[in-house]
SELUMVO-513022 format. One record per residue (C-alpha): residue in three letters; x negated, y negated, z. Coordinates in steps of 0.001 Angstrom, whole numbers, padded with zeros to 6 digits, always signed. Each point is the difference from the previous one (the first is absolute). Layout:
alaXYZ
...
//
This chain:
glu-012773+011557+011445
leu+000433+003443-001453
phe+000878+000566-003646
phe+001171+003332-001380
leu+002299+001618-002541
ser+003147+001683+001252
pro+001545+002656-002253
met+003568-000700-001064
val+002467+002696-001048
phe+003214-000803-001841
glu+002816+002493-000486
ser+001238-001747-003147
phe-000155-003227-001970
glu+003007-001192+002022
asp-001993+000599+003200
phe-002932-001937-001517
gly+002327-002847-000947
asn+001457-000259+003486
arg-003361+000159+001796
val-002136-002063-002410
ile+001992-002090-002459
lys+002793-001019+002400
val-002131-000272+003149
thr-000013-003812+000028
his+002578-002249+001623
thr+000238-001931-003269
gln+002691+001136-002407
his-001708+000487-003344
glu+000663+002058-003078
leu-002590+001383-002371
ala+000640-000681-003668
asp+001364+003103-001733
asp-003165+000570-002040
leu-002272-000367+003041
tyr+002228+002324+002060
ala-000146+002607-002783
his-003791-000313-000152
val-000360+000422+003783
lys+002306+003030-000087
gln-001964+001533-002892
lys-003288-000434+001890
phe+001538+001461+003159
met+001329+003025-001884
glu-003500+000720-001351
his-000949+000837+003608
ala+003208+001768+001049
gly+000542+003719+000241
glu+002772+002241+001258
asp-000878-000961+003586
gly-000195-003747-000660
ala-003045-002207-000431
arg-002985+000432+002308
cys-002921-001824-001589
phe+000547-003518+001294
asp-002323-001610+002546
met+001106-003123+001866
pro-002773-002338+001155
met+000317-000609+003740
arg-001668-002409+002416
val+000014+000314+003764
asp-001255-002737+002320
leu-001243+001320+003332
leu+000551-002507+002774
ala-001499+000013+003469
lys+000737-002064+003103
ser-002738-002386+000921
//
């Protein structure tokens, strides 16, 4: 097993929403106040070129034939 952080870059909050919030097969909606809070926190990290300070935890399992 290898564990590492992979940098994530989002062009906008809409891009973040599509790639993080809506990534599941389950249809769910965030409550308005929670959505506003998530957007506020995202915007604290966003600049003119989007948001670049997010790290996604990753895990890779290396398999070998035996």
